Backbone as JSON Lines, residues from 0, in Angstrom:
{"i":0,"aa":"M","n":[-7.28,-9.59,6.48],"ca":[-6.24,-10.27,5.76],"c":[-5.1,-9.3,5.48]}
{"i":1,"aa":"H","n":[-3.87,-9.73,5.71],"ca":[-2.66,-8.93,5.47],"c":[-1.89,-9.55,4.33]}
{"i":2,"aa":"V","n":[-1.45,-8.72,3.39],"ca":[-0.68,-9.22,2.25],"c":[0.5,-8.29,2.01]}
{"i":3,"aa":"P","n":[1.76,-8.77,2.18],"ca":[2.88,-7.96,1.72],"c":[2.91,-8.07,0.2]}
{"i":4,"aa":"A","n":[3.09,-6.95,-0.46],"ca":[2.95,-6.97,-1.92],"c":[3.85,-5.94,-2.57]}
{"i":5,"aa":"Y","n":[3.86,-5.98,-3.89],"ca":[4.56,-4.99,-4.7],"c":[3.6,-4.53,-5.78]}
{"i":6,"aa":"N","n":[3.14,-3.28,-5.67],"ca":[2.19,-2.71,-6.63],"c":[2.91,-2.22,-7.86]}
{"i":7,"aa":"G","n":[2.24,-2.27,-9.0],"ca":[2.76,-1.65,-10.21],"c":[2.81,-0.14,-10.01]}
{"i":8,"aa":"S","n":[3.73,0.52,-10.68],"ca":[3.89,1.95,-10.5],"c":[3.98,2.63,-11.85]}
{"i":9,"aa":"E","n":[3.31,3.76,-11.98],"ca":[3.33,4.52,-13.23],"c":[4.34,5.66,-13.14]}
{"i":10,"aa":"G","n":[4.83,6.08,-14.28],"ca":[5.67,7.26,-14.35],"c":[7.04,7.12,-13.74]}
{"i":11,"aa":"R","n":[7.58,5.94,-13.69],"ca":[8.89,5.71,-13.09],"c":[9.92,5.49,-14.19]}
{"i":12,"aa":"K","n":[10.19,6.5,-14.99],"ca":[11.1,6.35,-16.13],"c":[12.56,6.26,-15.73]}
{"i":13,"aa":"N","n":[12.88,6.67,-14.49],"ca":[14.27,6.62,-14.04],"c":[14.63,5.27,-13.41]}
{"i":14,"aa":"I","n":[13.74,4.31,-13.45],"ca":[14.0,3.0,-12.88],"c":[14.52,2.07,-13.97]}
{"i":15,"aa":"I","n":[15.56,1.34,-13.66],"ca":[16.18,0.42,-14.63],"c":[15.18,-0.64,-15.08]}
{"i":16,"aa":"D","n":[14.47,-1.24,-14.15],"ca":[13.52,-2.3,-14.46],"c":[12.21,-1.7,-14.97]}
{"i":17,"aa":"P","n":[11.81,-1.98,-16.22],"ca":[10.56,-1.41,-16.74],"c":[9.33,-1.95,-16.03]}
{"i":18,"aa":"F","n":[9.48,-3.02,-15.27],"ca":[8.36,-3.59,-14.52],"c":[8.49,-3.26,-13.04]}
{"i":19,"aa":"F","n":[8.96,-2.05,-12.76],"ca":[9.18,-1.59,-11.39],"c":[7.92,-1.8,-10.55]}
{"i":20,"aa":"Q","n":[8.12,-2.27,-9.35],"ca":[7.01,-2.52,-8.43],"c":[7.26,-1.75,-7.14]}
{"i":21,"aa":"T","n":[6.21,-1.14,-6.59],"ca":[6.3,-0.39,-5.35],"c":[5.98,-1.3,-4.17]}
{"i":22,"aa":"P","n":[6.86,-1.37,-3.16],"ca":[6.58,-2.22,-2.0],"c":[5.43,-1.63,-1.18]}
{"i":23,"aa":"C","n":[4.54,-2.51,-0.75],"ca":[3.39,-2.07,0.03],"c":[2.89,-3.24,0.89]}
{"i":24,"aa":"T","n":[2.02,-2.91,1.82],"ca":[1.3,-3.91,2.6],"c":[-0.18,-3.6,2.43]}
{"i":25,"aa":"V","n":[-0.98,-4.64,2.27],"ca":[-2.4,-4.48,1.99],"c":[-3.22,-5.21,3.05]}
{"i":26,"aa":"V","n":[-4.29,-4.56,3.5],"ca":[-5.22,-5.21,4.42],"c":[-6.64,-4.86,3.98]}
{"i":27,"aa":"W","n":[-7.54,-5.85,4.13],"ca":[-8.95,-5.67,3.78],"c":[-9.78,-5.74,5.04]}
{"i":28,"aa":"R","n":[-10.83,-4.94,5.08],"ca":[-11.83,-5.02,6.14],"c":[-13.17,-4.65,5.53]}
{"i":29,"aa":"E","n":[-14.11,-5.59,5.58],"ca":[-15.42,-5.41,4.96],"c":[-15.22,-4.97,3.51]}
{"i":30,"aa":"N","n":[-15.73,-3.83,3.13],"ca":[-15.61,-3.38,1.74],"c":[-14.39,-2.49,1.51]}
{"i":31,"aa":"Y","n":[-13.58,-2.26,2.54],"ca":[-12.43,-1.36,2.41],"c":[-11.12,-2.11,2.19]}
{"i":32,"aa":"K","n":[-10.29,-1.51,1.39],"ca":[-8.93,-2.01,1.15],"c":[-7.97,-0.87,1.46]}
{"i":33,"aa":"Y","n":[-7.03,-1.15,2.37],"ca":[-6.02,-0.17,2.79],"c":[-4.67,-0.63,2.24]}
{"i":34,"aa":"V","n":[-3.97,0.28,1.59],"ca":[-2.65,0.0,1.03],"c":[-1.65,0.94,1.67]}
{"i":35,"aa":"R","n":[-0.69,0.37,2.41],"ca":[0.4,1.16,2.99],"c":[1.59,1.05,2.04]}
{"i":36,"aa":"N","n":[1.98,2.16,1.47],"ca":[3.12,2.2,0.54],"c":[4.39,2.53,1.29]}
{"i":37,"aa":"Y","n":[5.49,1.87,0.92],"ca":[6.76,2.05,1.62],"c":[7.74,2.94,0.86]}
{"i":38,"aa":"E","n":[7.41,3.39,-0.32],"ca":[8.25,4.35,-1.02],"c":[7.93,5.74,-0.48]}
{"i":39,"aa":"P","n":[8.94,6.58,-0.25],"ca":[8.7,7.88,0.37],"c":[7.82,8.82,-0.46]}
{"i":40,"aa":"D","n":[7.77,8.63,-1.75],"ca":[6.97,9.54,-2.6],"c":[5.57,9.02,-2.87]}
{"i":41,"aa":"R","n":[5.17,7.94,-2.21],"ca":[3.83,7.36,-2.41],"c":[3.02,7.47,-1.13]}
{"i":42,"aa":"E","n":[1.81,8.0,-1.22],"ca":[0.92,8.11,-0.06],"c":[0.16,6.8,0.13]}
{"i":43,"aa":"D","n":[-0.3,6.58,1.36],"ca":[-1.15,5.43,1.62],"c":[-2.48,5.6,0.89]}
{"i":44,"aa":"E","n":[-3.13,4.48,0.62],"ca":[-4.36,4.5,-0.16],"c":[-5.47,3.74,0.58]}
{"i":45,"aa":"L","n":[-6.7,4.21,0.39],"ca":[-7.88,3.57,0.96],"c":[-8.95,3.56,-0.11]}
{"i":46,"aa":"F","n":[-9.52,2.38,-0.35],"ca":[-10.54,2.24,-1.38],"c":[-11.76,1.55,-0.82]}
{"i":47,"aa":"D","n":[-12.93,1.98,-1.26],"ca":[-14.2,1.31,-0.98],"c":[-14.49,0.44,-2.2]}
{"i":48,"aa":"L","n":[-14.22,-0.84,-2.07],"ca":[-14.32,-1.73,-3.23],"c":[-15.75,-1.97,-3.69]}
{"i":49,"aa":"D","n":[-16.72,-1.76,-2.81],"ca":[-18.12,-1.88,-3.25],"c":[-18.47,-0.76,-4.23]}
{"i":50,"aa":"A","n":[-17.98,0.43,-3.97],"ca":[-18.31,1.6,-4.8],"c":[-17.27,1.84,-5.9]}
{"i":51,"aa":"D","n":[-16.06,1.27,-5.76],"ca":[-14.95,1.6,-6.66],"c":[-14.06,0.39,-6.87]}
{"i":52,"aa":"I","n":[-14.57,-0.61,-7.56],"ca":[-13.82,-1.86,-7.76],"c":[-12.53,-1.64,-8.54]}
{"i":53,"aa":"G","n":[-12.47,-0.59,-9.35],"ca":[-11.26,-0.29,-10.12],"c":[-10.22,0.51,-9.36]}
{"i":54,"aa":"E","n":[-10.48,0.83,-8.09],"ca":[-9.54,1.54,-7.22],"c":[-9.05,2.84,-7.86]}
{"i":55,"aa":"Q","n":[-9.99,3.65,-8.31],"ca":[-9.67,4.92,-8.94],"c":[-9.77,6.11,-7.98]}
{"i":56,"aa":"N","n":[-10.51,5.95,-6.86],"ca":[-10.77,7.05,-5.95],"c":[-10.17,6.75,-4.58]}
{"i":57,"aa":"N","n":[-9.01,7.35,-4.29],"ca":[-8.33,7.16,-3.01],"c":[-9.08,7.95,-1.94]}
{"i":58,"aa":"L","n":[-9.62,7.25,-0.94],"ca":[-10.4,7.87,0.12],"c":[-9.58,8.19,1.37]}
{"i":59,"aa":"A","n":[-8.27,8.08,1.3],"ca":[-7.43,8.25,2.48],"c":[-7.63,9.62,3.14]}
{"i":60,"aa":"K","n":[-7.73,10.66,2.36],"ca":[-7.89,12.0,2.94],"c":[-9.31,12.31,3.36]}
{"i":61,"aa":"S","n":[-10.29,11.72,2.69],"ca":[-11.68,12.01,3.02],"c":[-12.24,11.11,4.12]}
{"i":62,"aa":"H","n":[-11.52,10.0,4.43],"ca":[-11.95,9.08,5.49],"c":[-10.77,8.75,6.42]}
{"i":63,"aa":"P","n":[-10.19,9.78,7.06],"ca":[-9.0,9.54,7.9],"c":[-9.26,8.61,9.08]}
{"i":64,"aa":"E","n":[-10.5,8.57,9.58],"ca":[-10.8,7.71,10.72],"c":[-10.72,6.24,10.32]}
{"i":65,"aa":"I","n":[-11.19,5.9,9.14],"ca":[-11.12,4.51,8.66],"c":[-9.66,4.16,8.38]}
{"i":66,"aa":"L","n":[-8.94,5.07,7.75],"ca":[-7.52,4.85,7.46],"c":[-6.75,4.59,8.76]}
{"i":67,"aa":"S","n":[-7.01,5.4,9.78],"ca":[-6.31,5.25,11.06],"c":[-6.63,3.91,11.72]}
{"i":68,"aa":"E","n":[-7.9,3.53,11.73],"ca":[-8.3,2.25,12.32],"c":[-7.63,1.08,11.6]}
{"i":69,"aa":"M","n":[-7.63,1.13,10.28],"ca":[-7.05,0.02,9.52],"c":[-5.54,0.0,9.65]}
{"i":70,"aa":"S","n":[-4.92,1.15,9.78],"ca":[-3.48,1.22,9.98],"c":[-3.1,0.58,11.32]}
{"i":71,"aa":"K","n":[-3.87,0.89,12.36],"ca":[-3.62,0.29,13.68],"c":[-3.85,-1.22,13.64]}
{"i":72,"aa":"Q","n":[-4.9,-1.64,12.93],"ca":[-5.19,-3.07,12.78],"c":[-4.0,-3.76,12.09]}
{"i":73,"aa":"M","n":[-3.48,-3.12,11.05],"ca":[-2.35,-3.7,10.32],"c":[-1.12,-3.78,11.23]}
{"i":74,"aa":"D","n":[-0.81,-2.71,11.96],"ca":[0.36,-2.7,12.84],"c":[0.28,-3.82,13.88]}
{"i":75,"aa":"K","n":[-0.9,-3.99,14.47],"ca":[-1.08,-5.03,15.48],"c":[-0.91,-6.42,14.87]}
{"i":76,"aa":"W","n":[-1.51,-6.65,13.7],"ca":[-1.41,-7.96,13.07],"c":[0.04,-8.28,12.71]}
{"i":77,"aa":"V","n":[0.73,-7.31,12.14],"ca":[2.13,-7.51,11.75],"c":[2.97,-7.83,12.98]}
{"i":78,"aa":"K","n":[2.77,-7.08,14.06],"ca":[3.54,-7.32,15.29],"c":[3.21,-8.68,15.9]}
{"i":79,"aa":"D","n":[1.91,-8.97,16.05],"ca":[1.49,-10.23,16.68],"c":[1.96,-11.45,15.9]}
{"i":80,"aa":"N","n":[2.07,-11.32,14.59],"ca":[2.44,-12.46,13.74],"c":[3.87,-12.4,13.24]}
{"i":81,"aa":"Q","n":[4.62,-11.41,13.68],"ca":[6.0,-11.22,13.22],"c":[6.07,-11.35,11.7]}
{"i":82,"aa":"A","n":[5.13,-10.68,11.05],"ca":[5.0,-10.79,9.6],"c":[6.14,-10.08,8.87]}
{"i":83,"aa":"A","n":[6.54,-10.67,7.77],"ca":[7.55,-10.05,6.92],"c":[6.92,-8.87,6.18]}
{"i":84,"aa":"L","n":[7.68,-7.81,6.04],"ca":[7.22,-6.64,5.31],"c":[8.06,-6.45,4.06]}
{"i":85,"aa":"P","n":[7.45,-5.95,2.99],"ca":[8.24,-5.65,1.8],"c":[9.19,-4.5,2.08]}
{"i":86,"aa":"Q","n":[10.28,-4.45,1.37],"ca":[11.29,-3.42,1.59],"c":[11.36,-2.49,0.39]}
{"i":87,"aa":"P","n":[11.62,-1.19,0.62],"ca":[11.8,-0.26,-0.5],"c":[13.0,-0.69,-1.35]}
{"i":88,"aa":"L","n":[12.96,-0.3,-2.62],"ca":[14.09,-0.58,-3.49],"c":[15.32,0.14,-2.99]}
{"i":89,"aa":"E","n":[16.47,-0.46,-3.17],"ca":[17.7,0.2,-2.82],"c":[17.96,1.32,-3.81]}
{"i":90,"aa":"T","n":[18.56,2.4,-3.34],"ca":[18.81,3.54,-4.24],"c":[19.79,3.16,-5.34]}
{"i":91,"aa":"S","n":[20.56,2.1,-5.16],"ca":[21.49,1.68,-6.21],"c":[20.76,1.18,-7.45]}
{"i":92,"aa":"M","n":[19.47,0.87,-7.32],"ca":[18.71,0.39,-8.47],"c":[18.1,1.54,-9.26]}
{"i":93,"aa":"I","n":[18.23,2.76,-8.74],"ca":[17.66,3.93,-9.41],"c":[18.75,4.66,-10.14]}
{"i":94,"aa":"R","n":[18.49,5.03,-11.37],"ca":[19.5,5.76,-12.17],"c":[19.67,7.16,-11.66]}
């Protein structure tokens, strides 16, 4: 499943909107959830939802093979379906 989304973001005091959201794309496979973040200062995230339902432990660096597979799966799905992707905030919205 592919979901274009906007994640909540912490520590963004220089953003005008107090409910600032980070653009991302999310895909699930079995127990894994992969989050591709589109802001340049945010890394991609990978979570094992069976072991970490609260998404506290980013496995992207410790499981690069799963991250790579899911990234390719996401790219193919987006291309095949001409899916809309979320866009980063314009710099004009940042103080």
